[in-house]
C-alpha positions as CSV (number, residue, x, y, z in Angstrom):
1,M,-57.0,54.2,-6.1
2,S,-57.7,53.5,-2.4
3,A,-55.3,52.0,0.0
4,V,-55.4,48.2,0.7
5,V,-55.5,46.8,4.3
6,I,-55.5,43.1,4.7
7,A,-56.2,40.9,7.7
8,F,-54.3,37.6,7.7
9,H,-54.4,34.7,10.1
10,K,-50.7,33.9,10.4
11,P,-50.1,30.3,11.1
12,Y,-47.5,28.9,13.4
13,G,-44.0,28.7,11.8
14,V,-44.5,31.5,9.3
15,I,-42.2,34.5,9.5
16,S,-43.8,37.9,9.4
17,Q,-41.9,39.1,6.3
18,F,-41.7,38.3,2.6
19,R,-38.1,37.0,2.5
20,P,-36.8,34.0,4.5
21,E,-34.0,34.4,7.0
22,T,-33.0,30.8,6.5
23,P,-33.5,28.5,3.4
24,G,-36.9,26.8,3.3
25,Q,-38.5,29.1,5.8
26,R,-42.2,29.8,5.2
27,T,-42.9,33.5,4.7
28,L,-45.7,35.9,3.8
29,A,-44.8,35.4,0.1
30,D,-46.4,31.9,0.3
31,Y,-49.9,33.4,0.6
32,G,-50.6,35.3,-2.6
33,F,-51.0,38.8,-1.3
34,P,-51.4,41.7,-3.7
35,R,-48.2,43.5,-4.8
36,D,-46.8,46.3,-2.8
37,V,-48.3,45.4,0.6
38,Y,-46.1,45.1,3.6
39,P,-46.7,43.8,7.1
40,V,-47.9,46.2,9.7
41,G,-46.3,45.0,12.9
42,R,-45.1,41.5,13.5
43,L,-45.8,38.2,15.1
44,D,-43.0,35.9,16.1
45,L,-42.3,32.7,14.1
46,D,-43.9,30.7,16.9
47,S,-46.9,33.0,17.4
48,E,-50.2,32.8,15.5
49,G,-53.1,35.0,14.7
50,L,-54.0,38.4,13.3
51,I,-51.5,40.3,11.3
52,L,-52.2,43.2,9.1
53,L,-50.7,44.1,5.7
54,S,-51.2,47.4,3.8
55,D,-49.8,49.5,1.0
56,E,-50.8,52.7,2.7
57,K,-48.0,55.1,3.7
58,G,-48.2,56.0,7.4
59,F,-50.6,53.2,8.3
60,T,-48.0,51.5,10.6
61,D,-47.5,54.8,12.5
62,R,-51.2,55.5,12.8
63,L,-51.9,52.0,14.2
64,L,-48.8,51.0,16.1
65,N,-47.3,54.2,17.5
66,P,-47.4,53.9,21.3
67,R,-49.0,57.4,21.6
68,M,-52.1,56.0,19.7
69,A,-52.5,53.3,22.4
70,H,-54.3,50.9,20.0
71,P,-55.1,47.7,22.0
72,R,-53.9,44.3,20.8
73,T,-55.6,41.2,22.3
74,Y,-53.9,37.9,22.7
75,Q,-55.2,34.5,23.9
76,V,-52.4,32.6,25.5
77,Q,-52.1,29.0,26.7
78,V,-49.7,28.9,29.6
79,E,-48.1,26.1,31.6
80,G,-49.5,25.9,35.1
81,A,-52.7,27.1,36.7
82,P,-52.5,30.9,37.4
83,D,-55.3,32.4,39.5
84,E,-56.5,36.0,39.6
85,R,-53.7,36.9,42.0
86,A,-51.1,35.6,39.6
87,L,-52.5,38.0,36.9
88,A,-52.2,41.0,39.1
89,P,-48.6,41.9,38.2
90,M,-49.5,42.1,34.5
91,R,-52.6,44.2,35.3
92,R,-50.6,46.5,37.4
93,G,-47.8,47.0,34.9
94,G,-44.2,47.7,36.0
95,L,-42.8,44.2,35.1
96,L,-39.2,44.8,34.1
97,I,-38.5,43.1,30.7
98,Q,-35.2,43.7,29.0
99,G,-34.8,47.1,30.7
100,H,-38.4,48.1,29.9
101,S,-41.1,48.6,32.5
102,T,-44.4,47.3,31.1
103,L,-47.6,49.3,31.0
104,P,-50.7,48.0,32.8
105,C,-52.8,45.7,30.7
106,L,-56.0,43.9,30.8
107,A,-55.6,40.3,31.9
108,R,-58.3,37.6,32.5
109,L,-58.6,33.9,32.8
110,L,-60.5,32.1,30.0
111,D,-62.8,29.4,31.3
112,P,-63.8,27.5,29.3
113,A,-60.7,27.5,27.0
114,P,-61.2,29.2,23.7
115,D,-62.0,27.0,20.7
116,M,-58.8,27.2,18.7
117,P,-57.9,25.4,15.4
118,P,-55.4,22.7,15.9
119,R,-51.7,23.7,15.6
120,D,-49.1,21.9,13.6
121,P,-47.1,20.8,15.4
122,P,-49.3,20.5,18.5
123,V,-48.4,22.1,21.8
124,R,-46.5,19.7,24.0
125,F,-48.6,17.8,26.5
126,R,-47.5,17.0,30.0
127,K,-49.7,14.7,32.0
128,L,-48.9,16.1,35.4
129,I,-48.7,19.8,34.5
130,P,-51.9,21.6,33.8
131,T,-52.3,24.3,31.2
132,T,-54.5,27.4,31.3
133,W,-55.7,29.9,28.8
134,I,-55.6,33.6,29.6
135,E,-56.4,36.7,27.6
136,L,-54.1,39.8,27.6
137,T,-54.9,43.2,26.0
138,L,-51.8,45.4,25.6
139,T,-51.3,48.9,24.2
140,E,-47.6,48.4,23.6
141,G,-45.7,45.8,21.7
142,K,-42.1,45.1,22.7
143,N,-40.3,42.1,21.2
144,R,-41.8,38.8,22.6
145,Q,-43.4,40.9,25.4
146,V,-46.4,38.6,26.1
147,R,-44.1,35.6,26.4
148,R,-41.7,37.5,28.7
149,M,-44.6,38.8,30.8
150,T,-46.1,35.3,31.4
151,A,-42.7,33.8,32.1
152,A,-41.9,36.6,34.6
153,C,-45.1,35.7,36.5
154,G,-44.1,32.0,36.6
155,F,-46.3,30.7,33.7
156,P,-44.4,30.1,30.5
157,T,-46.3,30.5,27.2
158,L,-47.1,27.4,25.3
159,R,-49.3,28.9,22.6
160,L,-49.9,32.5,21.7
161,V,-52.7,33.7,19.3
162,R,-53.4,37.4,18.6
163,V,-57.2,37.5,18.3
164,A,-57.8,41.3,17.8
165,I,-56.3,44.6,17.0
166,G,-58.5,47.5,18.1
167,N,-62.1,46.3,17.8
168,Y,-61.3,44.1,14.7
169,H,-61.4,40.4,15.6
170,L,-59.9,37.5,13.9
171,A,-63.0,35.3,14.4
172,G,-63.9,33.2,11.4
173,L,-60.6,33.6,9.5
174,A,-58.9,30.2,9.3
175,P,-55.1,29.9,9.6
176,G,-53.4,30.8,6.4
177,A,-56.5,32.7,5.1
178,W,-56.7,36.5,4.5
179,T,-59.3,39.1,3.6
180,E,-59.3,42.7,2.5
181,L,-60.8,45.0,5.1
182,S,-63.9,47.0,4.2
183,S,-64.1,50.7,5.3
184,G,-66.3,49.5,8.2
185,D,-63.6,47.0,9.2
186,R,-61.0,49.7,9.1
187,E,-63.0,51.9,11.4
188,L,-63.2,49.0,13.9
189,L,-59.5,48.6,13.6
190,L,-58.6,52.3,14.0
191,G,-61.3,53.1,16.5
192,S,-62.7,55.9,14.3
């Protein structure tokens, strides 16, 4: 029997584990996954987007070990209006976040803004403060790193959506939906 790898579009407010930390909390158990799969990596409760689940031993290490340098791409709505110069510290790397110096990453402004499904609850709106969408591609994944990076550059994150891991993109998968990856999808994911 071959190993199972699942792509899931994690909605906002769902914890990336099968057991709740607090009563009433939404978990992966609410989505009808096959038995014996586990999350490969995490997304914070207040982040959305692509998360993988698998029953394959060693899959987490093959995908997320920093020496493998698998890229993870996020589209991030930030408060304010960063320009190219404001993205330079993220591109350069070396931002000190919780005692860790970040690696360089790809960072670009998204104009027009990406077409995202509505979030429940919606992102707060402030009439006098603009918001901007940026895209970041990282090869590391420290706890809440994207949020800490944008805040360190003066642009707090309002909404964060992981849209790709490797060359596998979330496109077309609605929040709360999941699909089992084909062998071709796995090659995109692992860069084989």
